[in-house]
C-alpha positions, 0 to 999 in steps of 0.5 A, a space after each residue: 215888695 210893693 202892692 200895686 193898686 188894682 181897681 175891681 180886682 178882688 182883695 184876696 187877689 192883690 197883685 204884688 210886684 215881686 222880684 220877677 216883676 222888677 223893671 231892672 230884671 225885665 230889661 236884662 239883655 241876656 234874658 229875652 223874656 221881657 214880661 215875667 209873670 208869677 201866676 196868681 189865682 186871677 191869672 188861672 181863671 179867664 185872663 192873664 193880668 199884665 201890669 200897666 208899666 209892663 204893658 206900656 213898655 213891652 206890649 203897646 208899642 209893638 201893636 198896630 192901631 191907636 192907643 184907644 183901639 188897643 185899650 178896647 181890645 186888640 187881637 195878638 198872635 202868641 207862639 208857644 215856644 214850649 209846644 210850638 203852637 200858635 194861638 190868638 188872644 185878645 189884649 185889652 185894658 182892664 181897670 189899671 192894668 192890661 190883660 190877655 184874654 179870649 182863649 187864655 184859660 183853655 189854650 194856656 192855663 188848662 192845656 198846660 196845666 198851669 198852677 198857682 205861682 208857676 212863672 210864664 214869660 212873654 216877649 215880642 218877636 220882631 221878625 215874626 211879629 208875634 209874642 213868644 210865650 214860655 213856662 219859665 218855672 213850674 211850681 211843683 
């Protein structure tokens, strides 16, 4: 397990690259969930943290606009496949990573009663031009 250096992220919320964030696992053709994220305390607050390499590989290439526009904030549609509801979040650069923010807490973390170490997944739906989201694992 390797630690990813994060500026401006509290020490106790250090983000760890775990098996669920392994690039080889992210690119499995049988598994559509290109971004898998085990939730940490930081993710259960205002925003969902996405590691830089995941954002650069699976998010930024599919978004409209320049890299500068995306880094400053880009509204993205998210389809919750579990509840069949559409949401809109802000995707933007934050220190050495990227985040989905806006209504993340209210529309996802709180509404879905997400807890520490639950695992969520995201992937780009090319036909619908939106991200699909699902809770892959509940840590109960």
